[in-house]
VEXMISE-427997 format. One line per 5 residues: number of its first residue (from 0); for each residue x, y, z of C-alpha. Coordinates in nm, 2 decimals. Last residue first. Layout:
N
NUM	X,Y,Z | ...
***
This chain:
556
555	7.31,-3.03,-7.22 | 6.90,-3.19,-7.14 | 6.66,-3.01,-6.98 | 6.42,-3.30,-6.85 | 6.11,-3.45,-7.04
550	5.73,-3.36,-7.00 | 5.64,-2.99,-7.08 | 5.77,-2.97,-7.44 | 6.09,-3.09,-7.64 | 6.17,-3.01,-8.05
545	6.47,-3.13,-8.19 | 6.62,-3.06,-8.56 | 6.90,-3.16,-8.68 | 6.90,-3.02,-9.06 | 7.19,-3.10,-9.34
540	7.43,-3.38,-9.13 | 7.63,-3.43,-9.45 | 7.70,-3.83,-9.58 | 7.60,-3.79,-9.87 | 7.27,-3.61,-9.80
535	7.16,-3.66,-9.40 | 6.86,-3.54,-9.22 | 6.76,-3.55,-8.86 | 6.44,-3.52,-8.77 | 6.34,-3.57,-8.32
530	6.01,-3.51,-8.12 | 5.95,-3.55,-7.78 | 5.65,-3.48,-7.70 | 5.61,-3.44,-7.28 | 5.22,-3.49,-7.16
525	5.27,-3.69,-6.79 | 5.19,-3.97,-7.00 | 5.51,-3.96,-7.21 | 5.52,-3.90,-7.61 | 5.81,-4.04,-7.83
520	5.89,-3.90,-8.14 | 6.20,-4.04,-8.41 | 6.15,-3.88,-8.77 | 6.46,-3.98,-9.03 | 6.49,-3.83,-9.37
515	6.75,-3.98,-9.55 | 6.99,-3.87,-9.91 | 7.22,-4.14,-10.02 | 7.49,-4.14,-10.31 | 7.70,-4.33,-10.48
510	8.02,-4.55,-10.55 | 8.25,-4.90,-10.54 | 7.98,-4.99,-10.29 | 8.19,-5.38,-10.20 | 8.03,-5.72,-10.08
505	8.12,-5.84,-10.49 | 8.10,-5.53,-10.69 | 7.79,-5.28,-10.59 | 7.72,-4.96,-10.75 | 7.50,-4.73,-10.58
500	7.22,-4.51,-10.58 | 7.01,-4.37,-10.30 | 6.69,-4.22,-10.29 | 6.44,-4.04,-9.97 | 6.29,-3.78,-10.24
495	6.15,-4.06,-10.41 | 6.31,-4.25,-10.78 | 6.63,-4.37,-10.92 | 6.69,-4.54,-11.19 | 6.82,-4.89,-11.26
490	6.80,-5.19,-11.04 | 6.48,-5.06,-10.77 | 6.41,-5.14,-10.41 | 6.13,-4.93,-10.28 | 6.07,-4.93,-9.91
485	5.79,-4.86,-9.67 | 5.75,-4.87,-9.29 | 5.50,-4.76,-9.10 | 5.55,-4.77,-8.68 | 5.29,-4.79,-8.42
480	5.32,-4.79,-8.08 | 5.04,-4.71,-7.83 | 5.11,-4.77,-7.43 | 4.83,-4.70,-7.26 | 4.85,-4.73,-6.85
475	4.55,-4.63,-6.53 | 4.66,-4.70,-6.21 | 4.40,-4.73,-5.87 | 4.12,-4.71,-6.15 | 3.79,-4.65,-5.98
470	3.49,-4.86,-5.94 | 3.62,-5.08,-5.65 | 3.48,-5.41,-5.55 | 3.84,-5.52,-5.48 | 4.07,-5.25,-5.59
465	4.16,-5.19,-5.93 | 4.49,-5.13,-6.17 | 4.38,-5.07,-6.52 | 4.70,-5.16,-6.82 | 4.58,-5.15,-7.15
460	4.83,-5.24,-7.46 | 4.83,-5.11,-7.81 | 4.98,-5.21,-8.13 | 4.99,-5.10,-8.44 | 5.21,-5.25,-8.74
455	5.26,-5.09,-9.10 | 5.45,-5.23,-9.40 | 5.53,-5.17,-9.72 | 5.74,-5.31,-9.98 | 5.82,-5.25,-10.32
450	6.06,-5.45,-10.49 | 6.19,-5.36,-10.91 | 6.37,-5.56,-11.16 | 6.15,-5.91,-11.01 | 6.03,-5.93,-11.38
445	5.97,-5.56,-11.38 | 5.74,-5.58,-11.08 | 5.79,-5.77,-10.76 | 5.59,-5.67,-10.42 | 5.54,-5.73,-10.11
440	5.28,-5.58,-9.87 | 5.21,-5.58,-9.54 | 4.95,-5.49,-9.27 | 5.02,-5.54,-8.86 | 4.74,-5.49,-8.58
435	4.78,-5.59,-8.27 | 4.52,-5.51,-7.95 | 4.65,-5.62,-7.56 | 4.46,-5.60,-7.25 | 4.56,-5.62,-6.91
430	4.39,-5.63,-6.61 | 4.56,-5.63,-6.27 | 4.35,-5.67,-5.98 | 4.44,-5.56,-5.64 | 4.36,-5.72,-5.32
425	4.52,-5.49,-5.00 | 4.80,-5.32,-5.01 | 5.01,-5.54,-4.76 | 4.95,-5.81,-5.05 | 4.62,-6.00,-5.22
420	4.69,-6.01,-5.56 | 4.44,-6.03,-5.86 | 4.42,-6.16,-6.19 | 4.34,-6.09,-6.50 | 4.46,-6.14,-6.93
415	4.29,-6.03,-7.24 | 4.41,-6.10,-7.57 | 4.33,-5.93,-7.94 | 4.52,-5.99,-8.22 | 4.53,-5.90,-8.60
410	4.69,-5.98,-8.88 | 4.72,-5.90,-9.28 | 4.97,-6.03,-9.54 | 4.99,-5.94,-9.92 | 5.21,-6.10,-10.18
405	5.17,-5.93,-10.53 | 5.42,-6.12,-10.78 | 5.63,-6.04,-11.09 | 5.96,-6.32,-11.14 | 5.74,-6.55,-11.34
400	5.32,-6.45,-11.28 | 5.27,-6.39,-10.86 | 4.96,-6.38,-10.67 | 4.98,-6.40,-10.30 | 4.70,-6.33,-10.03
395	4.73,-6.37,-9.71 | 4.56,-6.37,-9.40 | 4.58,-6.42,-9.01 | 4.39,-6.40,-8.72 | 4.63,-6.49,-8.43
390	4.45,-6.75,-8.17 | 4.25,-6.66,-7.92 | 4.35,-6.50,-7.56 | 4.13,-6.47,-7.33 | 4.21,-6.52,-6.93
385	4.02,-6.39,-6.69 | 4.06,-6.47,-6.27 | 4.49,-6.54,-6.28 | 4.52,-6.65,-5.90 | 4.75,-6.42,-5.62
380	4.81,-6.46,-5.25 | 5.04,-6.26,-5.11 | 5.46,-6.38,-4.87 | 5.65,-6.23,-4.64 | 5.47,-5.93,-4.63
375	5.53,-5.55,-4.55 | 5.84,-5.53,-4.78 | 5.55,-5.68,-5.09 | 5.81,-5.70,-5.38 | 5.85,-5.60,-5.73
370	6.00,-5.83,-6.02 | 6.14,-5.76,-6.33 | 6.15,-6.02,-6.54 | 6.48,-6.02,-6.81 | 6.44,-6.09,-7.14
365	6.65,-6.29,-7.44 | 6.63,-6.37,-7.79 | 6.88,-6.37,-8.12 | 6.72,-6.45,-8.43 | 6.80,-6.66,-8.72
360	6.75,-6.83,-8.89 | 6.40,-6.85,-9.03 | 6.12,-6.72,-8.82 | 5.74,-6.77,-8.89 | 5.65,-6.67,-8.54
355	5.93,-6.55,-8.28 | 5.95,-6.77,-7.97 | 6.06,-6.70,-7.57 | 5.91,-6.96,-7.33 | 5.85,-6.83,-6.97
350	5.84,-7.19,-6.73 | 5.76,-7.29,-6.39 | 5.84,-7.58,-6.16 | 5.55,-7.69,-5.92 | 5.44,-7.68,-5.58
345	5.60,-7.35,-5.56 | 5.27,-7.16,-5.66 | 5.34,-6.82,-5.75 | 5.44,-6.82,-6.11 | 5.08,-6.95,-6.22
340	4.89,-6.68,-5.96 | 5.11,-6.46,-6.06 | 5.01,-6.50,-6.42 | 4.79,-6.17,-6.43 | 5.14,-5.92,-6.30
335	5.28,-6.08,-6.62 | 5.33,-5.69,-6.78 | 5.48,-5.70,-7.10 | 5.76,-5.48,-7.21 | 5.96,-5.54,-7.57
330	6.32,-5.37,-7.63 | 6.45,-5.15,-7.84 | 6.75,-5.21,-8.01 | 7.02,-4.89,-7.90 | 7.28,-4.81,-8.09
325	7.10,-4.94,-8.41 | 6.74,-4.82,-8.25 | 6.65,-4.56,-8.59 | 6.93,-4.61,-8.84 | 7.25,-4.47,-8.85
320	7.36,-4.13,-8.86 | 7.70,-4.06,-9.00 | 7.65,-4.18,-9.31 | 7.37,-4.45,-9.24 | 7.19,-4.41,-9.62
315	7.61,-4.48,-9.79 | 7.51,-4.87,-9.67 | 7.27,-4.94,-9.87 | 6.99,-5.19,-9.77 | 7.18,-5.31,-9.45
310	7.53,-5.23,-9.30 | 7.46,-5.02,-9.11 | 7.15,-5.23,-8.95 | 6.82,-5.15,-9.01 | 6.60,-5.24,-8.72
305	6.19,-5.34,-8.83 | 6.04,-5.28,-8.51 | 5.91,-5.66,-8.40 | 5.56,-5.72,-8.41 | 5.47,-5.78,-8.04
300	5.34,-6.09,-7.81 | 5.15,-6.19,-7.47 | 5.08,-6.42,-7.21 | 5.03,-6.74,-7.43 | 5.04,-7.05,-7.21
295	5.29,-7.27,-7.20 | 5.36,-7.26,-6.82 | 5.38,-6.89,-6.92 | 5.42,-6.74,-7.31 | 5.61,-6.44,-7.49
290	5.51,-6.47,-7.86 | 5.74,-6.22,-8.10 | 5.55,-6.23,-8.38 | 5.71,-6.18,-8.75 | 5.55,-6.14,-9.05
285	5.68,-6.11,-9.46 | 5.74,-6.42,-9.58 | 5.89,-6.72,-9.53 | 6.18,-6.62,-9.79 | 6.55,-6.55,-9.71
280	6.76,-6.85,-9.87 | 6.79,-6.72,-10.14 | 6.87,-6.93,-10.52 | 6.65,-6.88,-10.69 | 6.46,-7.12,-10.85
275	6.13,-6.95,-10.99 | 5.94,-7.11,-10.90 | 6.07,-7.24,-10.57 | 6.17,-6.87,-10.46 | 5.73,-6.73,-10.47
270	5.63,-7.06,-10.24 | 5.89,-6.99,-9.96 | 5.71,-6.66,-9.98 | 5.86,-6.33,-10.06 | 6.07,-6.14,-9.82
265	6.09,-5.73,-9.73 | 5.99,-5.67,-9.32 | 6.26,-5.95,-9.28 | 6.52,-5.82,-9.38 | 6.75,-5.96,-9.09
260	6.59,-6.31,-9.20 | 6.85,-6.47,-9.37 | 7.11,-6.41,-9.16 | 6.97,-6.12,-8.84 | 6.67,-6.04,-8.67
255	6.71,-5.88,-8.32 | 6.49,-5.97,-7.98 | 6.50,-5.83,-7.62 | 6.24,-5.91,-7.38 | 6.16,-5.76,-7.11
250	5.89,-5.95,-6.86 | 5.69,-5.77,-6.58 | 5.60,-5.90,-6.21 | 5.40,-5.72,-5.94 | 5.32,-5.84,-5.63
245	5.65,-6.10,-5.52 | 5.63,-6.15,-5.19 | 5.68,-6.52,-5.28 | 6.01,-6.48,-5.38 | 6.03,-6.67,-5.76
240	6.24,-6.89,-5.66 | 6.25,-7.06,-5.99 | 6.20,-7.00,-6.37 | 6.29,-7.28,-6.63 | 6.37,-7.11,-6.92
235	6.19,-7.23,-7.27 | 6.29,-7.08,-7.59 | 6.08,-7.20,-7.91 | 6.23,-7.41,-8.16 | 6.01,-7.73,-8.12
230	5.74,-7.49,-8.17 | 5.83,-7.36,-8.49 | 5.92,-7.04,-8.55 | 6.26,-7.13,-8.74 | 6.58,-7.07,-8.62
225	6.62,-6.94,-8.25 | 6.96,-6.85,-8.11 | 6.90,-6.77,-7.71 | 7.13,-6.49,-7.55 | 7.37,-6.53,-7.32
220	7.67,-6.54,-7.52 | 7.88,-6.76,-7.73 | 7.67,-7.07,-7.59 | 7.89,-7.23,-7.47 | 8.04,-6.99,-7.29
215	7.74,-6.79,-7.13 | 7.65,-7.19,-7.02 | 7.28,-6.99,-6.86 | 7.12,-6.89,-7.15 | 6.91,-6.60,-7.10
210	6.60,-6.51,-6.89 | 6.75,-6.30,-6.61 | 6.58,-6.26,-6.30 | 6.55,-5.85,-6.21 | 6.48,-5.75,-5.89
205	6.33,-5.54,-5.61 | 6.20,-5.36,-5.97 | 6.23,-5.02,-6.02 | 6.02,-4.74,-5.89 | 5.67,-4.63,-6.10
200	5.39,-4.84,-5.95 | 5.46,-4.89,-5.56 | 5.45,-4.51,-5.56 | 5.76,-4.29,-5.57 | 5.82,-4.03,-5.33
195	5.73,-3.71,-5.36 | 6.03,-3.48,-5.38 | 5.91,-3.27,-5.70 | 6.29,-3.19,-5.82 | 6.48,-2.87,-5.78
190	6.71,-3.11,-5.57 | 6.73,-3.36,-5.87 | 6.88,-3.63,-5.77 | 7.22,-3.80,-5.73 | 7.37,-3.89,-6.04
185	7.56,-4.24,-6.15 | 7.78,-4.30,-6.39 | 7.86,-4.64,-6.51 | 8.18,-4.72,-6.78 | 8.18,-4.95,-7.11
180	8.42,-4.88,-7.33 | 8.51,-5.04,-7.64 | 8.82,-5.04,-7.96 | 8.58,-5.21,-8.27 | 8.93,-5.35,-8.52
175	8.84,-5.31,-8.90 | 9.08,-5.46,-9.12 | 8.86,-5.70,-9.34 | 9.01,-5.73,-9.59 | 9.33,-5.89,-9.47
170	9.13,-6.04,-9.19 | 8.99,-5.92,-8.88 | 8.62,-6.05,-8.76 | 8.40,-5.98,-8.52 | 8.18,-6.08,-8.28
165	8.17,-5.91,-8.02 | 7.99,-5.99,-7.66 | 8.05,-5.79,-7.34 | 7.99,-5.88,-6.97 | 7.98,-5.83,-6.63
160	7.95,-6.08,-6.38 | 7.79,-5.98,-6.06 | 7.98,-5.94,-5.71 | 7.82,-5.97,-5.40 | 7.72,-5.62,-5.30
155	7.40,-5.60,-5.54 | 7.35,-5.24,-5.63 | 7.38,-5.24,-6.01 | 7.15,-5.51,-6.02 | 6.88,-5.45,-5.85
150	6.88,-5.11,-5.98 | 6.78,-5.18,-6.34 | 6.57,-4.94,-6.34 | 6.81,-4.68,-6.39 | 6.95,-4.82,-6.68
145	6.92,-4.50,-6.89 | 7.11,-4.56,-7.16 | 7.44,-4.34,-7.35 | 7.54,-4.49,-7.67 | 7.87,-4.26,-7.78
140	8.01,-4.35,-8.08 | 8.37,-4.33,-8.33 | 8.46,-4.36,-8.64 | 8.81,-4.35,-8.86 | 9.04,-4.22,-9.15
135	9.01,-4.51,-9.32 | 8.63,-4.59,-9.27 | 8.42,-4.81,-8.99 | 8.05,-4.94,-9.08 | 7.86,-4.89,-8.83
130	7.82,-5.07,-8.44 | 7.52,-5.29,-8.29 | 7.37,-5.23,-7.95 | 7.16,-5.43,-7.70 | 7.19,-5.30,-7.39
125	7.15,-5.44,-7.04 | 7.10,-5.81,-7.07 | 7.07,-5.96,-6.78 | 7.31,-6.30,-6.74 | 7.46,-6.11,-6.41
120	7.50,-5.81,-6.61 | 7.49,-5.76,-6.96 | 7.61,-5.55,-7.26 | 7.52,-5.67,-7.65 | 7.67,-5.60,-7.96
115	7.62,-5.72,-8.33 | 7.84,-5.58,-8.60 | 7.86,-5.40,-8.87 | 8.06,-5.48,-9.13 | 8.47,-5.37,-9.17
110	8.68,-5.20,-9.35 | 8.99,-4.96,-9.16 | 8.95,-4.74,-8.81 | 8.74,-4.80,-8.48 | 8.56,-4.63,-8.20
105	8.33,-4.72,-7.98 | 8.21,-4.57,-7.66 | 7.86,-4.75,-7.48 | 7.74,-4.50,-7.16 | 7.51,-4.68,-6.90
100	7.31,-4.42,-6.74 | 7.25,-4.46,-6.35 | 6.94,-4.24,-6.15 | 6.82,-4.17,-5.85 | 7.17,-4.18,-5.61
95	7.28,-4.20,-5.30 | 7.08,-4.32,-5.12 | 7.02,-4.66,-5.20 | 7.43,-4.70,-5.19 | 7.56,-4.65,-5.54
90	7.82,-4.43,-5.44 | 7.98,-4.71,-5.24 | 8.05,-4.89,-5.52 | 7.85,-5.19,-5.67 | 8.07,-5.52,-5.76
85	8.16,-5.62,-6.06 | 8.35,-5.85,-6.27 | 8.43,-5.90,-6.54 | 8.37,-5.98,-6.82 | 8.46,-6.03,-7.26
80	8.21,-6.25,-7.37 | 8.25,-6.61,-7.52 | 8.49,-6.64,-7.87 | 8.29,-6.77,-8.18 | 8.38,-6.45,-8.38
75	8.63,-6.28,-8.15 | 8.94,-6.15,-8.40 | 8.95,-5.86,-8.31 | 8.78,-5.67,-8.02 | 8.98,-5.41,-7.86
70	8.87,-5.40,-7.44 | 8.77,-5.16,-7.16 | 8.53,-5.24,-6.91 | 8.33,-5.07,-6.62 | 8.51,-4.72,-6.63
65	8.32,-4.62,-6.29 | 8.15,-4.26,-6.21 | 8.05,-4.12,-5.93 | 7.85,-3.84,-5.79 | 7.73,-3.76,-6.17
60	7.69,-3.42,-6.29 | 7.35,-3.23,-6.44 | 7.44,-2.95,-6.63 | 7.04,-2.94,-6.76 | 6.81,-3.15,-6.55
55	6.83,-3.59,-6.57 | 6.61,-3.84,-6.75 | 6.79,-3.86,-7.04 | 6.69,-3.74,-7.42 | 6.59,-3.98,-7.64
50	6.83,-4.16,-7.85 | 6.66,-4.26,-8.12 | 6.84,-3.96,-8.39 | 7.17,-4.21,-8.36 | 7.51,-4.04,-8.42
45	7.78,-4.10,-8.56 | 8.16,-3.93,-8.51 | 8.40,-3.92,-8.77 | 8.73,-3.93,-8.79 | 8.99,-3.68,-8.93
40	9.04,-3.73,-9.34 | 9.32,-3.86,-9.49 | 9.30,-3.78,-9.87 | 9.03,-3.76,-10.09 | 8.81,-4.06,-10.28
35	8.66,-4.21,-9.94 | 8.63,-4.57,-9.92 | 8.31,-4.70,-10.04 | 8.06,-4.86,-9.84 | 8.07,-5.20,-9.72
30	7.78,-5.45,-9.79 | 7.62,-5.73,-9.66 | 7.36,-6.03,-9.81 | 7.47,-5.93,-10.14 | 7.17,-5.78,-10.25
25	6.97,-6.00,-10.52 | 6.99,-5.91,-10.92 | 6.62,-5.98,-10.97 | 6.68,-6.32,-11.18 | 6.61,-6.42,-11.60
20	6.71,-6.12,-11.79 | 7.04,-6.01,-11.61 | 7.19,-5.80,-11.35 | 7.50,-5.88,-11.10 | 7.66,-5.49,-11.16
15	7.39,-5.34,-10.97 | 7.27,-5.01,-11.02 | 7.07,-4.99,-10.66 | 6.77,-4.78,-10.61 | 6.66,-4.72,-10.22
10	6.35,-4.50,-10.14 | 6.36,-4.55,-9.78 | 6.07,-4.42,-9.52 | 6.10,-4.53,-9.14 | 5.87,-4.37,-8.91
5	5.86,-4.47,-8.55 | 5.58,-4.33,-8.35 | 5.53,-4.41,-7.95 | 5.26,-4.36,-7.73 | 5.28,-4.34,-7.41
0	4.97,-4.25,-7.18
***
């Protein structure tokens, strides 16, 4: 069983210069942190507490490292990704490495907003990340990600396009240029590790098929842009040529919220906005669901984790520790093996759909389809045997009087799919059961001057594999995720343990104080537990405690 627990608690207390007695002061869409009051100082390193330890032994050295791309992203808004040709190096042959690590290192100096960025290989997304807001003295950071699961792409000898997207604007007011280096390191197997060969259920996929925009030049990146939650705005990709000997399939989905939906978890319903004649476009209430379909049939969903970028809510919070997941935005994996009976039907074309329920402008989404192939057979037979996918159950309770209001949402969904695949390993049935629970409360008080947000999302996915007529399971996986989120925004006096006070003028935070405490916990099915808690006050790390138990490799 794998459990993931992410805890975010913010007490955001904003002293705004734009308040009035008739409407709550809406926060600027993006905020810039204040300039340091002292003289020049040395560049500051930033970190993300959600980066788990890499699966490497202490002191491990790579068999080889490659600088894939080096570029300075200045005025790149509206431009296509920066690309270079990648071919598997000699040291990356099948038997030469066990772990591959992608490094995204960057530095910037000046004034600049946070920006979204991504790395693709052959149109398949490897990393989605965001930047901190730089300072006149400069900042730098490194994101490292285990990309072993993309081995099929990394070992490609024919040449794939490696692309990096980072849309930035440089002008007299926004001077920060992002200098980026992307590199790849290959590590050999640990000599002291268990030398048992991986089973066909835990080794990397034999093929990775991008579910992304085909023309990256025209679409400004390989990601799809979703403007709303209607069926007409879902992104559907035709999937052709799935190998006939595919015995397992999993879809890895990347999604991030931007624009009017960046703070979707705190949005009021449209009725509140219209009733009070507010100018904000951030509405449609506080529930979002990423939905996947196969040939038009619901195939799974997930509530997205509320990633807060470095300019979000109060930029003073994210110095020098960014919000959970801001450097390595989470992806969401759905097992599509039960649907191979549909996808392997070569008599018709097939499509995979990506949608965000209740979305408003805008979301960036794409996906990677991971396929495992039967090396002892040219083809397999498959069929979908169980399909239980009732509509989501959702209740909305809204009440408001003038600028005061309480908006509560509860949602739940249960689904179960099963399908058999007859391969050289036998006739095996995969069952996937998913359960989702969601609660949200957005409350405006004191004539809209106090906003309180509480959200709790829980999801459990069970995957069971068993042989024909066998009672005992051959393989069992249970993944549990939960992320509670609490936020209070007040225009006057500060409250709470985690609090921040800032004075805002236009898009600039002119002065302020802030503190955060963030905890990330991960538990794997081997009994290993990783937990990291970081506390920061006014840009100074007060404590950074990491605990690891058996199941995680020691890191240097």
